[in-house]
VEXDREN-2710 file (C-alpha; in Angstrom, 1 decimal):
% VEXDREN-2710
k/r/px/py/pz
1/MET/130.3/75.9/121.9
2/VAL/130.2/76.5/118.1
3/LYS/128.1/73.4/117.6
4/GLU/125.8/74.2/120.4
5/LYS/125.2/77.7/119.1
6/LEU/124.6/76.5/115.5
7/LEU/122.2/73.8/116.8
8/SER/120.2/76.5/118.5
9/LEU/120.2/78.6/115.4
10/GLY/119.3/75.6/113.3
11/LEU/116.2/74.9/115.4
12/ILE/115.1/78.5/115.0
13/ALA/115.7/78.3/111.3
14/HIS/113.0/75.7/110.9
15/ALA/110.7/78.0/112.7
16/LEU/110.6/80.6/109.9
17/LEU/106.9/80.5/109.5
18/PHE/106.6/81.1/113.2
19/SER/108.4/84.5/113.0
20/VAL/107.5/88.0/113.7
21/PRO/108.3/91.8/113.4
22/ALA/109.9/95.0/114.5
23/GLU/108.6/96.7/117.5
24/ALA/106.4/99.8/117.3
25/LYS/105.4/102.2/120.0
26/ASN/101.9/101.7/121.2
27/PRO/99.8/104.8/121.2
28/ALA/97.6/105.6/124.2
29/PRO/94.4/103.6/124.2
30/ALA/91.6/105.4/122.5
31/ALA/88.6/106.7/124.4
32/PRO/85.5/104.4/124.0
33/GLY/84.0/104.8/120.5
34/LYS/87.0/106.9/119.2
35/PRO/90.0/105.6/117.3
36/ALA/93.5/106.0/118.8
37/ALA/95.6/108.9/117.5
38/ALA/98.2/108.0/114.9
39/PRO/101.8/107.5/116.3
40/ALA/104.0/110.6/116.2
41/GLY/105.8/110.8/112.8
42/SER/103.5/108.3/111.2
43/GLY/102.9/110.5/108.2
44/GLY/99.1/110.2/108.2
45/PRO/96.0/109.2/110.1
46/GLY/96.3/105.6/108.9
47/SER/93.6/102.9/108.6
48/PRO/91.5/101.3/111.4
49/GLY/93.2/98.2/112.8
50/TYR/94.4/96.4/115.9
51/ARG/97.4/96.1/118.1
52/VAL/97.7/92.8/119.8
53/GLU/100.0/91.5/122.5
54/ALA/99.8/87.8/123.1
55/THR/101.6/85.0/124.8
56/SER/102.3/81.5/123.6
57/ASN/103.7/78.4/125.3
58/TYR/105.7/77.9/122.1
59/ALA/106.7/81.4/120.8
60/GLY/106.8/83.4/124.0
61/THR/105.7/87.0/123.8
62/LEU/104.1/88.1/120.5
63/SER/103.2/91.6/119.3
64/CYS/101.1/92.3/116.2
65/GLN/99.8/95.2/114.3
66/MET/97.3/94.8/111.5
67/CYS/95.0/96.8/109.2
68/LYS/94.0/96.7/105.5
69/ASP/97.4/98.2/104.6
70/GLY/99.7/95.7/106.3
71/ILE/100.6/93.1/109.0
72/ARG/103.5/93.0/111.3
73/VAL/104.2/90.2/113.8
74/LYS/107.1/89.9/116.2
75/SER/108.3/87.1/118.5
76/ASP/111.1/88.0/121.0
77/ARG/111.8/84.3/121.6
78/MET/112.3/83.5/118.0
79/GLY/114.2/86.7/117.2
80/LEU/112.2/87.0/113.9
81/THR/110.0/89.7/112.4
82/TRP/107.4/89.3/109.7
83/ILE/106.2/92.3/107.7
84/LEU/103.5/92.0/105.0
85/THR/102.0/94.9/103.0
86/SER/99.2/95.3/100.6
87/PRO/98.4/95.0/97.7
88/LYS/100.8/92.1/96.9
89/TRP/101.1/90.8/100.5
90/ASN/104.7/89.6/100.0
91/ALA/106.4/88.7/103.3
92/GLN/109.7/90.1/104.5
93/ILE/111.2/88.0/107.3
94/TYR/113.9/89.6/109.4
95/ASN/116.4/88.0/111.8
96/THR/117.4/90.5/114.4
97/GLY/120.4/88.4/115.5
98/THR/122.1/88.1/112.1
99/GLU/120.6/91.3/110.6
100/CYS/119.6/89.4/107.5
101/TYR/116.2/89.1/105.8
102/MET/114.3/87.3/103.1
103/ASP/111.7/88.6/100.7
104/LEU/109.1/86.0/99.9
105/PRO/106.3/86.4/97.3
106/TYR/102.8/85.8/98.5
107/ASP/102.5/82.5/96.5
108/ASP/105.7/81.3/98.1
109/TRP/105.1/81.8/101.8
110/THR/101.4/80.7/101.6
111/LYS/102.5/77.4/100.2
112/ARG/105.3/76.7/102.7
113/GLN/105.0/74.0/105.2
114/SER/103.6/74.9/108.6
115/PHE/106.1/74.8/111.5
116/MET/103.8/73.5/114.1
117/PRO/103.6/69.7/114.7
118/MET/100.0/69.5/113.6
119/ASN/101.3/69.7/110.1
120/LYS/103.0/66.3/110.6
121/LYS/100.0/64.6/112.0
122/LYS/98.3/62.7/109.2
123/ALA/94.7/63.6/109.8
124/LYS/91.6/65.0/108.1
125/LEU/90.8/68.3/109.7
126/LYS/87.3/69.8/109.9
127/LEU/86.6/73.2/111.2
128/GLU/83.3/73.5/113.0
129/LYS/81.5/76.5/114.4
130/THR/79.7/76.1/117.7
131/ASP/77.0/78.1/119.3
132/ASN/79.2/79.1/122.2
133/THR/80.0/82.8/122.5
134/LYS/81.8/84.9/125.1
135/THR/83.2/88.4/125.4
136/MET/86.9/88.8/125.4
137/HIS/88.7/92.1/125.6
138/GLY/85.5/93.9/124.9
139/LEU/84.8/91.9/121.7
140/LYS/82.1/89.2/121.2
141/THR/83.8/86.0/120.1
142/ARG/82.5/82.7/118.8
143/GLN/84.0/79.3/119.5
144/PHE/85.4/77.2/116.6
145/VAL/86.7/73.7/117.1
146/ILE/89.0/71.7/114.8
147/MET/88.1/68.0/114.7
148/ALA/90.8/65.7/113.5
149/THR/90.1/62.2/112.2
150/PHE/93.1/59.8/112.3
151/GLU/93.2/56.5/110.4
152/PRO/94.7/53.5/112.3
153/GLY/98.5/53.5/112.4
154/SER/98.8/57.0/110.9
155/GLN/101.2/59.5/112.4
156/GLY/99.5/61.4/115.2
157/TYR/97.0/58.6/115.9
158/PRO/95.9/59.1/119.5
159/GLY/98.0/57.0/121.8
160/GLY/101.1/59.0/122.6
161/PRO/103.1/59.0/125.9
162/GLY/100.8/59.0/128.9
163/ALA/98.0/57.4/126.9
164/ALA/97.1/53.8/126.1
165/GLY/97.9/53.8/122.4
166/THR/97.4/51.2/119.7
167/ALA/100.6/49.2/119.3
168/GLY/102.5/50.3/116.3
169/SER/101.1/53.9/116.3
170/PRO/103.5/56.8/117.2
171/GLY/104.3/56.9/120.8
172/ALA/102.5/53.6/121.6
173/PRO/104.1/50.5/123.0
174/ALA/106.5/48.7/120.6
175/PHE/105.6/45.3/119.1
176/ALA/106.9/42.3/121.1
177/GLY/107.2/38.6/120.6
178/GLY/109.1/38.4/117.4
179/LYS/108.1/38.9/113.7
180/SER/105.1/36.6/113.9
181/LYS/103.4/38.2/116.8
182/GLY/104.5/41.6/115.5
183/LYS/102.7/41.0/112.2
184/GLN/99.6/39.8/114.1
185/LYS/99.5/42.9/116.2
186/GLN/100.2/45.1/113.2
187/ALA/97.3/43.6/111.4
188/LYS/95.1/44.1/114.5
189/ALA/96.2/47.8/114.7
190/ALA/95.3/48.2/111.0
191/ALA/91.9/46.9/111.7
192/ALA/91.3/49.4/114.5
193/PRO/88.7/52.0/113.9
194/ALA/89.5/55.6/112.8
195/VAL/89.5/58.0/115.7
196/THR/88.1/61.5/115.7
197/VAL/89.3/63.9/118.4
198/ARG/89.1/67.6/119.2
199/GLU/92.5/68.8/118.0
200/ALA/92.2/72.5/118.6
201/GLU/89.9/75.3/119.8
202/MET/89.7/78.9/118.7
203/TRP/87.8/81.9/120.0
204/VAL/87.4/84.4/117.1
205/ALA/86.0/87.9/116.8
206/LYS/84.6/89.1/113.5
207/ASP/85.9/92.4/112.3
208/PRO/86.4/93.9/108.8
209/CYS/89.6/95.6/110.0
210/VAL/91.4/92.3/110.1
211/PRO/92.8/91.3/106.6
212/LYS/92.4/87.8/105.5
213/GLN/96.2/87.5/105.1
214/PHE/96.5/87.6/108.9
215/ASN/94.4/84.5/109.1
216/GLU/96.5/82.9/106.4
217/LEU/99.6/83.6/108.4
218/MET/98.1/82.3/111.6
219/SER/97.1/79.2/109.7
220/LYS/100.6/78.6/108.4
221/ILE/102.0/79.2/111.9
222/PHE/99.8/76.8/113.7
223/GLY/99.0/74.3/111.0
224/ILE/95.2/74.5/111.4
225/PRO/92.4/75.7/109.2
226/ALA/92.0/79.5/109.0
227/GLU/88.8/81.3/110.0
228/ASP/88.1/84.9/109.0
229/GLY/88.3/87.3/111.9
230/LEU/90.6/88.1/114.8
231/PRO/91.6/85.0/116.9
232/LEU/91.9/86.0/120.6
233/SER/92.6/82.5/121.9
234/ILE/93.9/79.3/120.4
235/SER/94.6/76.0/122.2
236/LEU/96.0/72.8/120.7
237/ARG/96.0/69.1/121.8
238/GLN/99.5/67.7/122.3
239/LYS/100.1/64.0/121.4
240/ASN/100.1/63.1/125.0
241/GLY/96.5/64.4/125.2
242/LYS/97.2/67.5/127.2
243/ILE/95.9/70.9/126.0
244/THR/98.3/73.8/125.7
245/SER/97.8/77.4/124.8
246/ILE/99.6/78.5/121.6
247/TRP/98.0/82.0/121.3
248/GLU/96.4/83.9/124.2
249/THR/95.7/87.6/123.8
250/VAL/96.7/89.7/126.9
251/LYS/96.2/93.2/125.5
252/LEU/94.1/94.5/122.6
253/THR/93.9/98.0/121.3
254/LYS/91.8/99.2/118.3
255/GLY/92.9/102.4/116.5
256/ASN/94.3/103.9/113.4
257/ILE/97.6/102.4/112.2
258/SER/99.8/104.2/109.7
259/ARG/101.3/102.4/106.7
260/ASP/104.6/103.7/107.9
261/GLU/104.6/101.1/110.6
262/PHE/105.0/98.4/107.9
263/LYS/108.1/100.0/106.3
264/PRO/111.1/97.7/105.6
265/ILE/113.7/97.6/108.4
266/GLN/116.8/99.4/107.2
267/GLY/120.4/98.1/107.4
268/TYR/119.6/94.4/107.0
269/LYS/121.3/92.2/104.4
270/LYS/119.0/90.5/101.9
271/VAL/119.7/86.8/101.4
272/LYS/118.1/84.0/99.4
273/THR/118.0/81.0/101.8
274/GLU/116.8/80.3/105.3
275/VAL/120.2/79.1/106.3
276/GLU/121.8/82.4/105.2
277/MET/119.2/84.3/107.1
278/MET/119.6/82.4/110.3
279/LEU/123.4/82.0/110.3
280/GLY/124.4/85.2/108.6
281/ASP/128.1/85.5/107.9
282/GLN/129.3/83.0/110.4
283/ASP/132.1/80.7/109.5
284/LEU/130.6/77.3/109.8
285/GLY/133.9/75.4/109.7
286/MET/134.4/71.9/108.4
287/ASP/133.1/70.0/111.5
288/VAL/129.5/71.4/111.5
289/GLY/127.1/70.9/108.6
290/GLY/127.9/70.0/105.1
291/LEU/126.3/67.8/102.5
292/ASP/126.7/64.6/104.6
293/SER/125.4/66.2/107.9
294/LYS/122.1/65.1/109.3
295/PRO/119.2/67.6/109.2
296/MET/118.4/69.4/112.4
297/LYS/115.3/68.1/114.2
298/ARG/112.4/70.4/114.9
299/PRO/111.5/70.9/118.5
300/LYS/108.4/69.0/119.5
301/LEU/105.3/70.6/120.8
302/ASP/105.5/68.5/123.9
303/ASP/108.9/70.1/124.6
304/MET/107.4/73.6/124.9
305/PRO/108.2/75.3/128.2
END
């Protein structure tokens, strides 16, 4: 049971960049053209911003608050909370299970590896704006697509399970017929042309209320180029060719948000490492972990429920 519990925690530990914040009570929706009233006890009228509730096939239910003063994102499935505040935009990451947290400078969290599998795919990404527009939750959005170009044999080269891949590429049939034939097929695979596919799609609404740091955080979470504005929908291609939703807005409210909503969560223990944050004060014992233990594997995008 201890190993199973630590395995689960270990998987979540790798998902640090996919974390999120403490819950705030949502005020009643504002009347058309008028900002929502500040929450009770907020200490001021606040700044114009958004409250977003979204779903993800990967992170479950997400709740976000954002304005020029700060950002807060919460994922119930991850059990993590992110709080970023201006002007430095450092990130505090809270684990509600262990009641531990980390405080990361802006230059640290923005340089960290993205958790999503797109980060592991060796491809050249290009963000393209299309002429397609549509209204979502009362906002005019524009479509952006991320095109990925894969070199032959590179990780992520199209040809995963369920698709007829090039031999030798990830997920494709293995080489057969001994070393000689294997080398011939490997040479043939290397001579295959580069492949460009639509890797992701976003529908984004432009709004000055949305700080650029929110887009930077979304970029780190999903491993795709950032685009200024408020993303209302993001879908990503899995290695088997299927398209899955990784961010879908289900409720959107615009109104004033007080800086008090981005205050640090009290009662949590500050730690220095991700392992400490995810495992807290648990006694790991001698049979789990250690210098000679194998690193935990990150869950695959294809394993998303």
